[in-house]
N, C-alpha and C positions, 0 to 999 in steps of 0.2 A: 529393443527400447520399447516401453509401454508408455502410452500418453494418457494422462488423466485430464480431460478437458473441463469437467464440470463437477460441482459438489454432489455428494450423495444426496438423493432427494430433491435435485434441482427442479424448480417449478417455473414453468414458462407462463407469464402473466400477460394478458391482453389488457392494456392499461387505457382506461378512458381518457387519460391525459394526452394521449398521443393521437396524431392524425390517423385516418383510416389506413394510409399506406405504410405506417410505421412497422418496424421489424426488429427493434433492439430487444435483446433478451434479458429479462430481469431474473434474479435469483430468489428473492424473497420480498414479501411486502407485509407491512403492518401498519394498521391505523391506530394511532394513539387517540382514543376518543375522550371527550370531556362531557360533563353534565350539560352544560349550556354553551354551545358553540357560537363563537363571535366571528372566527376566522379560521382558515385552514392553510397550514404551511406545508408545501409539497417538496420533499427532499429526495434526491438521487444521490447514492453514496456507495462507495466501495467498502466502507467500514462495516464489519460484521454487525448484524443487528443485535446479537447478544451482548456485544461490547458496548454499542452506542446507545441502546435503549435507556440506560440510567441517565444519560445526559439529556436526552429528549425529555424524559420526565422531569428533570431538574429545571429545564427551560420552561416547561408547562406550569410548574409551581410558581415561577416568577412571573408568568404571563397567563393567568387564568383565562379560560375561554378559547384558547388557541388549540385547535385540533391539528395533529401532525400526521401526515401520511409519509412513511419512511419506506423507500424502495432501495434494495441493494442490487448492484450490478457490477460486473467486471469493469476495470478502467476502460477497456476498449469498447465495451458496449455502452458505458456512460458517454464516452466521446461519440459514439454513433448516434445516440439519442438526441444529443445537443447539437452536434456539428452537422449531421446529415438529415436529421428528422425534425429539427426545431420543436422537440418536445417541451411541454410547458412545465418547468420546474422552477421553484422559488430558490432553491439552494442546490449546489452541486459540490460534493466533497470527494476528493480522491487522493490516493497515495502516488498516483502517476503525475509527478510534478511537470514533466515535459508536455503531457497532453493537456493539463490545465493551462500551462503557459501558452500553448497554441490557441486554445479557446479565447484567451485574452488578446493575444497578438492579432487574431483574425477578426476581432470585433464582436465576439459572442458573449461578453461579459459586461455588466453595468459597473459604473464607478460608484464607490461608496467611501465617504470620508466622515469620520466620527471622533470623538474624544477617545473612544476605546481603540480604534485602529491606530490612533496616534501614539499609543503606548507600545506598539510593536517596534522592534528594531528594524532598521532599514532592510536588513537581509531577510526579513521575514515577511516582506509584502512587495508587491510590484504593480506599478501604475495605478494604485488605489483601487485595483480590481481583483487582485489575488492575494490571499492572506493565509499565512501559516499559523496553525494553532497547536501543532505538536512537533516534536523533533525526535524521530525514532531510528535507532541504529539498526542496521542489517547484520544478523548474527548467524553463527552456526549453532544448530540444535542437535545434539547427539545423545545416544543412549549409552549410559555408563557400561551396561552389560555388553553391548557390542564392542566396546573398546577395552574390555577387561584384559589385562596383561600387556597393553600397549601404552606407550607414552602419550600423554594428552598434547595435541599440537597447540601451538600458540599463535602461529601465523600460517599464511597460505602455502609457503614453501614446505613446511613441516607437514601440513595436511596432505599435500600433493605426494610427498614421499611416502607417507603412511598408507595412503590408498594404493599407490603403485606397488608397494612391497607386500601388500596383503589382499590380493585379488579375491581369494577363496572366502575371505570373511566379508568383503564388501560388495561382491557382485551382485547386481539387482537391488541393492539396499541403499543406494545413494539417490537423494531427491533434490531436484532444483526446479526452477521455473521453466516452462515452455515459453521462450521469449517471443515466439510467433503468436502466442494467444494472450500473454500477460503483459499489460502495459507496464506494471511495476517491475516485472521481471526484465523486460527490455531496458528500462530505466537503470536498473542496478547493473546489468551487464555492461551497458555503454559507459556508465560511470567507472566500473571496475577497469575497463580497458584504458581509460584516461589515466588511471593511478598506477597501473602496473601491467606488464606483459603476462603476468601470472594467470589472467583470465583464460588465455589460449591454452596454457598448459593444463589448467584445471579442467577446462572443457574436454581436452583430449583424453585425460585420465579417467574423467567421468564417463565419457563415451565408451571406452574400453570396458568399463564396469557395468555397461547397460543401465545407465542413469534412468530414473523414473522422473518424467516431466509432468509438472503440475501447473494448474491455473493460479494458485494462491497459497499464501502462507499457512492458513488455517488447516488445509488438507494435508499438507507436508508435516505439520506438527502433529497432527492427529495419527499419521502413519508411523512416526517415530514412537509416539506413545503406545501404539498397539503392537509394535514390534515389526511391522512390515519394512520399515526403513531403519538403518543404523544412524543415519544423519540426514539433515536437511540443510542446504546451503543458501545463505542470503535471505533468510526469512525475517520477518519483522520481529524485532526483539520484545516489543510491546505485547504481541500475540503469544510469543514464547513464554514470557514471564507469567501469563495468565494460566498456563498449563503446568507450571512447575509445582503449584501447591497441590499436594496430594500425589505427585508422581516423583518419587525420590530417585527414580532411575534416569530422569531427564537432566541434561546439564546444557548450559548456554555458554558459548564462547564468543567474546568480542576480540577480533583478531588484532594482534599487536602491530602488524605492519601498516594497516589502515583499516578503519571501520567506517563504511559509508553511512552517513545519516540523512535519512529522508525526512522532508517536511511534509506532513499532511496539510493539504490546503482546502480552502473554501472559497467560492466565488458566487455571485448572483448572476444567473443567466439573463440575457436579454429578454427571454420569453417569460420571465417571472410574472405571475398574475398579481402578486402582492409584494412589490419591491421594498416597501417600507418595513413590512413584517420580516422579510428576508434580511434587511438591514439590521434588525433587532437581534436576529439570530446570529449574524456574523459578529455583532458586538458582544453577545453572550459568550461566544467561542473565544474571542481574542482578548477579552477584557483581563487586565492585570489581576483584578480581584477573583477572577474564576479560574485562574491557572492551577491552583492547588485542587480546586473543586474537580476539574477535568481529570487530573491524575488519580484522585481518590476514587472517583466513580467509574472510571474506565481502565485504569492502569496505563493509559497512553501518556508518555513523558510530555509535559507541556513545554512551551517555549521558555528556555532559560540560558541566556548567553553565558552564564558562569559555567555551566557544565561543559560547553564547547571549549572554554578557555582552559579548564582543568584536564580534560581528556585529550592528551597530545595525539592520539591515534585517530580521533574523530575527524572525518572529512565530510562536513555538511555539503549537500548538493545545493548549489546557489540558484535562486530564482533569477530569471532573466533570459535574454534572447539566446544566450549559449546553450540552452536546454533544447533549442529548435534544431540545433545542427544534425543530430541523428534522426530527426523526423523527416528530413529530406528524403524522398522516396527512393532515390538512387543509392544514397548512403545507407538507408535502412535495408534495402535488398542486399547490398554488398555485405553488410555487417551480419545479417542473418545467414547468408550463404556461408560465410566464414565460420560462423558458429556451428551451423549444421555439419559442415565438412569435419569439424573437430568432434562434435557431440555424437553425430549419428554414424556409427561405424558397422561394418559387417561382422 
């Protein structure tokens, strides 16, 4: 088993925003400058910069004079920055709904109520402190060439059988998250376990195939694109769709047994230097008027209750205290130990 911990070209930034004793690791930073700066909005986010940059620029067009410092980090490093280090950020955006929920539950987020947040359905916000602005299915991305001559699976049982019956074709070429390192990966794995016992059979067969473990969706998708992987399991469909154009060999599968839907969320940390400006950014993200804009600029599916009603296989992860169950340290250690026993095999 080979472990991929960080993205190619990972940059470790020493951030002035942090206390001298800080140690969280950032992946990338960009300052969106303006001609005449009136204010600065500091954002920490798990969303890839290349995907989110158009949305930041759209916010700046609506709010001239606002400079934006955008820092990307893994979900676990974002948690470390805010929970352990009291880093001063105005906005925190993450795909790890459980970690965001813990920040709110433990008193690390400011309350924000507005006309815009009032337009969100109840399932897309929690305690007026955590707000969802996208709904993104976890999907299978695979290479058509790698599956040539094989039936396309439609559900997890079929995929497990296909992998088990074709070890020579898939050995060393299956990718998934390292749930020890990836907050989103751990979230998806625990949610899978709630839906079906197939998680453990999937982990076992992937372990026998020397599964490659990754920190994030973008790396897995990149390695399917370049042929290093035949497939990537449970990656964000929004990221996968961005790679489809110009890559006719790629295909995306939404499982028919169940498809987990992650809500990307935003909160205002207690350490925000400019909470009023942060509130404006939250309103920009969740506004009903901007939902189409978000999808057009980023490819991230915006909040749409109608889609969840039409897609019978979609299983949205619910915001709320239920997400804290697997963050209990004993439960987390037990879950990861069981996962390792299945995934890491001699």
